[in-house]
C-alpha positions in Angstrom: -19.2 -6.2 -7.1 -17.0 -6.0 -10.2 -13.3 -5.8 -9.5 -10.6 -4.6 -12.0 -7.5 -6.7 -11.1 -4.4 -4.9 -12.4 -1.2 -6.9 -12.8 2.3 -6.4 -14.2 4.3 -9.5 -15.3 2.0 -11.7 -13.3 -1.5 -13.1 -13.4 -2.9 -14.6 -15.6 0.4 -15.6 -17.3 1.9 -18.9 -16.2 5.4 -17.6 -15.5 4.5 -14.4 -13.9 5.0 -12.9 -10.4 2.4 -13.4 -7.7 0.4 -15.7 -9.9 -0.5 -18.1 -7.1 -1.6 -15.3 -4.8 -3.8 -13.7 -7.4 -5.3 -17.0 -8.5 -6.1 -17.9 -4.9 -7.7 -14.5 -4.3 -9.9 -14.7 -7.4 -11.0 -18.3 -6.7 -11.7 -17.5 -3.1 -14.0 -14.6 -3.9 -16.4 -16.4 -6.1 -19.3 -14.0 -5.2 -17.5 -11.2 -7.1 -16.8 -10.6 -10.8 -13.2 -9.9 -12.0 -11.9 -8.2 -15.0 -8.1 -8.7 -15.4 -5.9 -6.1 -17.0 -2.4 -7.5 -17.4 0.9 -6.0 -18.5 3.4 -8.5 -19.9 7.2 -8.1 -19.8 8.5 -10.4 -22.5 7.5 -12.3 -25.6 8.5 -15.5 -23.8 6.0 -14.8 -21.0 3.2 -14.3 -23.5 4.2 -17.5 -25.4 3.9 -19.6 -22.2 0.1 -18.8 -22.0 -2.3 -18.4 -19.1 -3.2 -20.3 -16.1 -6.7 -21.9 -16.1 -9.2 -19.1 -15.2 -12.2 -19.6 -12.9 -15.7 -18.6 -14.2 -15.8 -15.4 -12.2 -13.2 -13.9 -14.5 -15.3 -12.2 -17.1 -12.7 -10.5 -19.3 -9.0 -10.4 -19.7 -7.2 -7.5 -21.5 -3.5 -7.5 -22.0 -0.8 -5.1 -23.2 2.9 -5.5 -23.6 5.7 -3.4 -22.1 8.4 -5.1 -24.2 7.7 -4.6 -27.9 9.2 -1.7 -29.9 6.4 -1.0 -32.2 5.3 2.7 -32.4 1.7 3.8 -32.4 2.1 5.7 -35.7 0.5 8.9 -34.2 1.7 12.1 -35.7 1.1 15.2 -33.6 0.2 18.6 -34.9 1.8 21.8 -33.8 -0.5 22.4 -30.8 -0.1 18.8 -29.6 3.7 19.0 -29.9 3.6 22.1 -27.7 1.5 20.3 -25.1 3.8 17.3 -25.1 6.9 19.4 -24.8 5.4 21.3 -21.8 4.2 18.2 -20.0 7.3 16.1 -20.6 9.5 19.1 -19.6 7.7 19.3 -16.3 8.2 15.5 -15.8 11.9 15.8 -16.5 12.2 18.8 -14.1 10.5 16.8 -11.4 13.0 14.0 -11.8 16.0 16.2 -11.8 15.2 18.3 -8.7 15.0 17.3 -5.1 16.4 14.2 -3.4 16.3 11.3 -6.0 13.9 8.5 -4.9 13.0 10.3 -1.7 9.6 12.1 -2.0 9.1 12.0 1.7 12.3 14.0 2.3 11.1 16.6 -0.2 7.8 16.9 1.7 9.6 17.3 5.0 11.5 20.3 3.6 8.2 22.0 3.1 8.3 21.9 -0.7 5.6 20.1 -2.8 6.7 21.6 -6.1 8.4 18.3 -7.1 5.2 16.2 -6.5 3.0 18.9 -8.1 5.1 19.0 -11.2 5.1 15.2 -11.5 1.3 15.0 -11.1 0.7 17.8 -13.6 3.0 16.1 -16.1 1.6 12.6 -15.6 -2.1 13.6 -16.0 -1.3 16.1 -18.7 0.4 13.3 -20.8 -2.6 11.0 -20.1 -5.0 13.6 -21.4 -2.8 14.2 -24.4 -2.7 10.5 -25.2 -6.4 10.2 -24.9 -7.0 13.2 -27.1 -4.5 12.3 -29.8 -4.8 8.5 -29.7 -1.3 7.6 -28.4 1.9 8.7 -26.8 4.5 6.1 -27.6 6.1 7.8 -30.7 6.3 11.1 -28.8 8.0 9.5 -25.8 10.7 8.1 -28.1 11.2 11.4 -30.0 14.1 13.8 -29.9 11.9 16.3 -28.1 11.8 13.9 -25.0 15.6 13.5 -25.0 16.2 17.3 -25.3 13.7 18.0 -22.5 15.7 15.6 -20.2 19.0 17.2 -21.2 17.6 20.7 -20.5 16.3 19.6 -17.1 19.6 18.0 -16.2 21.5 21.2 -17.2 19.2 23.6 -15.4 20.5 25.2 -12.2 19.1 23.3 -9.2 19.3 19.8 -10.6 21.0 17.3 -8.3 24.5 16.3 -8.9 23.9 12.9 -10.5 21.5 14.4 -13.0 24.1 17.1 -13.9 26.6 14.4 -14.7 24.3 12.6 -17.1 25.8 12.0 -20.6 23.9 11.6 -23.9 23.9 7.7 -23.7 22.5 7.9 -20.2 19.7 10.3 -21.3 18.8 7.9 -24.2 18.6 5.0 -21.8 16.5 7.0 -19.3 14.1 8.1 -22.1 13.7 4.5 -23.3 13.0 3.3 -19.8 10.5 6.0 -19.1 8.7 5.2 -22.4 8.2 1.6 -21.3 7.1 2.6 -17.8 4.6 5.2 -19.2 3.2 3.0 -21.9 -0.1 2.4 -19.9 -0.9 6.1 -20.5 -1.6 5.2 -24.2 -3.9 2.3 -23.6 -7.7 2.4 -24.4 -8.7 0.9 -21.0 -10.2 4.0 -19.5 -13.6 4.2 -21.2 -17.0 3.4 -19.9 -16.8 -0.1 -21.3 -13.4 -0.7 -19.7 -12.1 0.3 -16.3 -14.9 2.8 -16.1 -17.4 0.0 -15.7 -15.7 -1.6 -12.6 -16.6 -0.8 -9.0 -13.0 -1.0 -7.7 -9.5 -1.2 -9.2 -7.1 -3.6 -7.3 -3.5 -3.2 -8.3 -1.5 -6.3 -7.4 1.7 -4.3 -7.3 3.0 -0.7 -7.5 4.8 0.9 -10.4 3.3 0.5 -13.9 0.6 -1.9 -12.7 -0.9 0.9 -10.6 -0.8 3.5 -13.4 -4.1 2.1 -15.0 -5.7 2.4 -11.5 -4.5 6.0 -11.2 -5.9 6.9 -14.6 -9.2 5.1 -13.9 -9.6 7.3 -10.9 -8.6 10.4 -12.9 -11.0 9.8 -15.8 -13.8 7.8 -14.2 -13.5 8.3 -10.4 -13.0 4.6 -9.7 -11.5 3.9 -6.2 -8.1 2.3 -6.1 -6.7 -0.4 -3.8 -2.9 -1.1 -3.9 -1.3 -4.3 -2.6 2.5 -4.5 -2.4 4.6 -7.4 -1.1 7.7 -5.7 -2.5 8.0 -1.9 -3.0 9.1 -1.0 -6.5 11.7 1.6 -5.3 13.4 -1.0 -3.2 13.4 -3.4 -6.1 15.0 -0.8 -8.3 17.9 -0.3 -5.8 18.4 -4.1 -5.5 18.3 -5.0 -9.2 20.4 -2.2 -10.7 23.4 -1.7 -8.4 25.8 -1.5 -11.3 24.0 1.1 -13.4 25.6 4.5 -14.0 24.7 7.0 -11.2 22.7 9.3 -13.6 20.5 6.4 -14.8 20.1 5.0 -11.3 19.2 8.4 -9.7 16.7 9.5 -12.4 14.9 6.2 -12.5 14.8 6.1 -8.7 13.3 9.6 -8.7 10.6 8.4 -11.1 9.7 5.3 -9.1 9.7 7.3 -5.8 7.4 10.1 -7.3 5.1 7.5 -8.9 4.8 5.6 -5.6 4.0 8.8 -3.7 1.3 9.8 -6.3 -0.2 6.3 -6.1 -0.3 6.3 -2.3 -1.9 9.8 -2.3 -4.8 8.7 -4.4 -5.3 5.1 -3.2 -8.2 4.5 -0.9 -6.4 1.7 1.0 -2.9 0.4 0.8 -2.2 -3.2 1.9 1.5 -4.1 2.4 2.2 -7.7 2.9 4.5 -7.2 5.9 5.9 -4.6 8.2 9.1 -4.3 6.2 7.1 -3.3 3.0 5.0 -1.0 5.2 8.1 1.0 6.4 9.2 1.5 2.8 5.7 2.7 1.9 5.7 5.2 4.7 9.1 6.4 3.6 7.6 7.0 0.1 4.8 9.1 1.5 2.0 6.7 2.3 -0.4 7.9 5.0 -0.6 5.6 8.0 -4.4 5.8 8.1 -4.5 4.1 4.7 -2.2 1.2 5.5 -3.6 -2.2 6.4 -1.1 -5.1 6.7 -2.4 -8.2 5.0 0.0 -11.2 5.0 0.1 -13.2 1.8 -2.2 -16.3 1.8 -0.5 -19.6 1.3 -2.0 -23.0 0.7 -1.4 -25.2 3.8 -3.1 -28.3 2.4 0.1 -29.8 0.7 1.9 -29.6 4.0 -0.8 -30.9 6.3 0.4 -34.5 6.4 4.0 -33.5 7.2 2.8 -31.0 9.9 0.5 -33.5 11.6 3.2 -36.2 11.8 6.4 -34.4 12.4 8.8 -37.4 12.4 12.3 -36.4 11.4 13.9 -38.4 8.6 17.4 -37.8 10.0 18.0 -35.9 13.3 21.4 -34.8 12.1 20.4 -33.3 8.7 20.0 -29.6 7.9 17.9 -28.6 4.9 17.9 -25.5 2.8 15.1 -25.0 0.2 14.8 -22.1 -2.3 16.0 -20.6 -5.6 19.8 -20.7 -6.0 21.0 -17.1 -6.5 23.6 -14.9 -4.9 21.1 -13.1 -2.6 20.6 -16.5 -0.8 24.3 -16.4 0.4 24.9 -20.1 0.2 28.6 -19.4 0.5 28.1 -18.3 4.1 26.0 -21.4 4.7 28.7 -23.7 3.5 31.3 -22.0 5.7 28.9 -22.3 8.7 28.4 -25.9 7.9 32.2 -26.5 8.1 32.1 -25.3 11.8 29.0 -27.4 12.4 30.9 -30.5 11.1 33.6 -29.8 13.6 31.1 -29.8 16.5 28.8 -32.5 15.1 30.8 -34.8 12.7 27.7 -36.7 11.7 25.8 -33.7 10.4 24.7 -33.4 6.8 23.5 -30.5 4.6 21.0 -30.9 1.8 20.6 -27.9 -0.5 17.4 -28.3 -2.5 16.6 -25.9 -5.3 17.1 -24.9 -9.0 19.2 -22.0 -10.2 17.4 -18.8 -11.1 18.6 -17.7 -14.6 22.2 -17.7 -15.9 23.5 -15.8 -12.9 22.0 -18.5 -10.6 23.5 -21.3 -12.7 27.0 -19.7 -12.4 26.5 -19.2 -8.6 25.4 -22.9 -8.2 28.6 -24.1 -10.0 30.6 -21.9 -7.7 28.9 -23.3 -4.6 29.5 -26.9 -5.8 33.2 -26.2 -6.2 33.4 -24.6 -2.8 31.6 -27.6 -1.2 34.1 -30.0 -2.9 37.0 -28.0 -1.4 35.6 -27.7 2.1 34.3 -31.3 2.4 36.2 -33.9 0.4 34.4 -37.2 -0.2 34.5 -39.2 3.0 34.3 -43.0 3.2 33.3 -45.2 6.2 36.1 -47.7 5.5 38.8 -48.7 3.1 36.4 -50.6 0.8 33.5 -48.1 0.9 32.7 -45.4 -1.6 33.2 -41.9 -0.2 30.4 -39.3 -0.3 30.2 -35.6 0.4 28.2 -34.5 3.4 26.8 -31.6 1.3 24.3 -32.6 -1.5 22.7 -30.4 -4.2 19.3 -31.6 -5.3 16.1 -30.5 -7.0 12.5 -31.1 -6.2 10.8 -33.6 -8.4 13.3 -36.4 -8.2 12.6 -39.9 -6.7 13.9 -38.9 -3.2 12.2 -35.5 -3.0 9.0 -35.6 -5.2 7.4 -32.5 -3.5 8.3 -29.4 -1.4 6.8 -31.0 1.7 9.2 -34.0 1.3 12.1 -31.6 1.0 11.2 -29.9 4.3 10.7 -33.2 6.1 14.0 -34.5 4.9 15.8 -33.0 7.9 15.5 -31.9 11.5 16.2 -28.1 11.0 15.4 -25.8 8.1 18.0 -23.1 7.4 17.6 -19.7 5.7 20.9 -17.8 5.0 19.7 -14.9 2.8 21.2 -11.4 2.8 18.2 -10.0 1.0 14.6 -11.2 1.5 11.1 -9.9 1.1 8.4 -12.1 2.6 10.0 -15.6 3.3 7.4 -17.9 1.8 9.8 -20.9 2.0 10.2 -20.3 5.7 6.4 -20.2 6.1 6.2 -23.5 4.3 8.6 -25.0 6.7 6.5 -23.7 9.5 3.4 -25.4 8.0 5.5 -28.7 8.2 6.2 -28.1 11.9 9.9 -27.7 11.5 12.3 -25.7 13.7 14.1 -23.0 11.7 17.3 -21.0 11.8 17.3 -17.9 9.7 19.0 -14.6 9.2 17.5 -11.3 10.3 16.5 -9.8 6.9 13.3 -8.5 5.3 10.2 -9.8 7.0 11.8 -12.9 8.6 11.4 -11.9 12.2 7.8 -10.8 11.6 7.0 -14.1 9.9 8.5 -16.5 12.5 7.8 -14.4 15.6 9.4 -16.3 18.5 9.1 -19.8 16.9 12.6 -20.0 15.5 16.2 -18.8 16.0 17.4 -15.7 14.2 21.0 -14.6 13.6 22.7 -11.7 11.8 23.2 -12.0 8.0 26.7 -12.8 6.7 27.8 -14.3 10.1 28.7 -18.0 9.5 29.8 -18.5 13.2 26.5 -17.3 14.6 24.6 -19.4 12.1 26.7 -22.5 13.0 26.1 -22.0 16.7 22.3 -21.8 16.3 22.2 -24.9 14.2 24.3 -26.9 16.6 22.1 -25.8 19.5 19.0 -27.2 17.8 20.7 -30.4 16.6 21.7 -31.2 20.2 18.2 -30.5 21.7 15.4 -32.6 20.2 12.8 -31.4 22.7 13.5 -27.8 21.8 13.2 -28.6 18.1 9.8 -30.3 18.7 8.6 -27.4 20.8 9.6 -24.7 18.3 8.2 -26.7 15.4 4.8 -27.1 17.0 4.6 -23.3 17.8 5.7 -22.5 14.3 3.0 -24.6 12.7 0.3 -23.0 15.0 1.5 -19.5 14.1 1.5 -20.2 10.3 -2.0 -21.7 10.4 -3.3 -18.6 12.3 -1.7 -15.9 10.1 -0.7 -17.1 6.7 -3.5 -19.2 5.2 -5.4 -18.5 2.0 -8.7 -18.2 4.0 -7.2 -15.5 6.2 -6.0 -13.5 3.2 -9.3 -13.9 1.2 -11.4 -12.8 4.2 -9.2 -9.7 4.8 -9.5 -8.6 1.2 -13.3 -9.2 1.1 -13.7 -6.9 4.1 -11.5 -4.3 2.5 -13.5 -4.4 -0.8 -16.7 -3.8 1.1 -15.2 -1.0 3.2 -14.0 0.9 0.2 -17.3 0.6 -1.7 -19.2 1.7 1.4 -17.3 5.0 1.3 -17.7 5.5 -2.5 -20.8 7.1 -4.0 -22.5 5.5 -7.0 -21.1 7.0 -10.2 -23.5 5.8 -12.8 -27.2 4.9 -13.5 -27.8 1.2 -13.9 -30.0 0.1 -16.8 -32.1 -2.9 -17.3 -32.3 -5.1 -20.5 -34.6 -2.6 -22.2 -32.3 0.4 -21.5 -34.5 1.9 -18.8 -33.1 3.0 -15.5 -33.2 0.1 -13.0 -35.1 1.2 -9.8 -33.4 0.5 -6.5 -30.3 -0.8 -8.3 -28.2 1.4 -6.0 -29.8 1.5 -2.6 -29.0 4.1 0.0 -26.9 1.6 1.8 -24.4 1.6 -1.1 -22.8 4.7 0.3 -22.2 5.0 4.0 -19.9 7.9 4.9 -17.1 7.0 7.2 -16.6 10.3 9.0 -19.9 11.1 10.5 -18.9 14.5 12.0 -17.2 15.9 8.9 -19.0 19.2 8.2 -18.2 19.1 4.5 -20.0 15.9 4.1 -23.0 17.1 6.0 -23.2 20.4 4.1 -22.9 18.6 0.8 -26.0 16.6 1.6 -28.4 19.0 3.2 -28.6 22.3 5.1 -27.5 25.8 4.4 -24.0 26.9 4.1 -23.7 28.3 7.6 -24.3 24.8 8.9 -20.6 24.1 8.1 -19.6 26.8 10.6 -18.3 26.2 14.1 -20.6 23.7 15.9 -23.0 25.2 18.5 -21.8 25.1 22.0 -23.6 23.5 24.9 -25.7 26.1 26.8 -23.8 27.5 29.7 -25.1 26.4 33.1 -25.0 30.0 34.5 -27.0 31.3 31.6 -29.6 28.6 32.2 -29.8 29.6 35.9 -30.2 33.2 35.0 -33.0 32.5 32.6 -34.7 30.4 35.4 -34.3 33.2 37.9 -35.7 35.7 35.5 -38.7 33.6 34.7 -39.4 33.0 38.4 -39.1 36.8 39.1 -41.4 37.6 36.2 -44.0 35.1 37.4 -43.7 36.4 41.0 -44.1 40.0 39.8 -47.1 39.2 37.7 -48.8 37.4 40.6 -48.2 40.3 43.1 -48.1 43.6 41.3 -47.9 42.5 37.7 -44.6 44.4 37.3 -40.9 43.7 36.8 -37.8 45.6 36.0 -37.5 46.5 32.3 -33.7 46.0 32.6 -34.3 42.5 33.9 -36.5 41.5 31.1 -34.1 42.9 28.5 -31.1 41.1 30.2 -32.9 37.8 30.2 -33.7 38.0 26.5 -30.0 39.0 25.8 -28.8 36.1 27.9 -30.9 33.6 25.9 -29.6 35.0 22.6 -25.9 35.1 23.7 -26.0 31.5 24.7 -27.0 30.4 21.2 -23.8 30.0 19.2 -23.3 29.5 15.5 -24.0 33.0 14.2 -27.8 33.4 14.9 -28.9 37.0 15.3 -31.8 36.3 17.6 -31.0 37.5 21.1 -28.6 40.2 20.1 -25.3 38.2 19.8 -23.4 39.8 17.0 -21.5 37.4 14.6 -18.7 38.7 12.5 -16.8 37.1 9.6 -19.3 34.2 9.1 -19.5 32.9 5.5 -21.8 30.5 3.7 -18.9 28.3 2.8 -18.1 27.4 6.4 -15.8 30.4 7.2 -14.6 30.6 10.8 -16.8 32.7 13.1 -14.7 35.3 14.8 -15.3 37.2 18.0 -15.9 34.1 20.1 -14.0 35.6 23.1 -16.0 38.8 23.0 -19.3 36.9 22.8 -18.4 34.7 25.8 -17.4 37.8 27.8 -20.6 39.6 27.0 -22.5 36.5 28.0 -20.8 36.3 31.3 -21.5 39.9 32.2 -25.1 39.7 31.0 -25.6 36.7 33.2 -24.3 38.4 36.2 -26.6 41.4 35.6 -29.6 39.1 35.2 -29.0 37.3 38.4 -30.0 40.3 40.5 -33.4 42.1 40.2 -33.3 45.8 40.8 -35.9 47.3 43.0 -36.9 50.1 40.6 -40.2 51.8 39.9 -42.7 49.3 38.8 -43.7 49.2 35.1 -45.7 46.7 33.2 -44.1 43.7 31.5 -45.4 44.9 28.2 -44.0 48.3 28.6 -40.6 46.9 29.8 -40.4 44.7 26.7 -41.2 47.6 24.5 -38.3 49.6 26.0 
């Protein structure tokens, strides 16, 4: 099959997000073809180039979300009215209801907000397709005035009513960047219309091309999320003004709800992301948890020979940033040193951006205050029990060497998605102590110790317990390695997505006629097995394929046992009467015929059962209670043969 892989700030760029996961997926499914549609976030990312692509990647199309060049499209009067109407509906959807909480709006019984958003989104997409672009209009004064009008309209939530002009300009600019996929030329028959399935590697703008491919070309959509965009928005913009924060949260929440509504299958990477998706409106029947696949080969040697370099050493590995809460780890290590004076802590990782560099400097200063350099004797050089290192040096050439440098691996984060570093430590067969955040508990199961976040004392007690019990460390490490090899390998991930691809296509009808090299239709190119309905008893599917409209009505009931007995008794009486005097009661014959007709449900007129309210479109058949009562009374009358004056069977039937 042909897969359209949709990414944002990721594959195939070298410095993107989820690059390794996408690359492993594409290389693992060599039997399929992939067309990559990528959105870039910065000029620096584009300058870094792409990762080497496997031969199954047939085409790569890119678009930027960072440049400020307009499309140069000038709208006429009618197009301007269309844009003002659609963008006004979009702004109204963002300003009404609970911001960022589409599920809460649905619980209140109102779908106006979601309907407005969908109408505006697809209306803007149709306008961009008709006019050749949307970028200039999204930056226009009309857009800002529509936002201002929606914020001042009665019924807008409080944060929107407090929005000032600078806030509205910022929101309009952010919406223009997020809606830029609407202006792309990817939705033609030679683009996403030619793929069999769209697979969005994340939500948000990456899923927008998939939504439009479904809207214009009826291509099924699969959405994979290891981090929900609405949650990311709350975490990355805590200091934004309330108006900007709430309006953008409403946009991300409504876009997520619309994406989940039209996706065929949604695959969260863990239960933590799954709960966020359900909160944003995803149906449970569409959710399939697929843990991210990680390459276990680099850690195989360390896992198969779990000798500890130093039984008194703790190791922390990851990106240095405030969310990792190294300050709590340093305070916990101060208590560990009081219980185990020979313990050491090795912090391995590079800072993440300028904020990470400042945080690393702060942690180094704190370590110098808490742990002055200690010397073994008067003539020895002192050293600090806490060391800050990076992978790639002579002592730690690889990540596997970093994990095997100590007896216990520690994770002290206050915010975490899927703990990939923790899984790597599990591949190496190391015992772990981690905080209960994100998907940590789901990842380690019962193979490690978990403590509350921002609790240095609990973290210290758990580390001391493992440092003093080598047998427990070895037992937990072996269990952790077995769990990681069972759940988090590349092979498991690729196999799961291969099955999901086939499942989605089996429920999707063929949309186009395939042609051969001469342009003629290719016979048997789409066999009957290409579409296998999933709900076999759905009346709408059956009626769409064959049968009259009344076949979609209430299914026929099983023949009542008493009616069957009455018909048998009637037939026996008729045979007996024919053999003796050739006569039978006319009322008996008529009752038997009426019983046979009444026991036939579904609206048939044979037998005298009267059906009311039946429609060709599958309307509900009314009068079921009356029909069953008549059937019961007729059956009772048919069970007894009256001894009346004999008449012929033919004459009785005529009556």
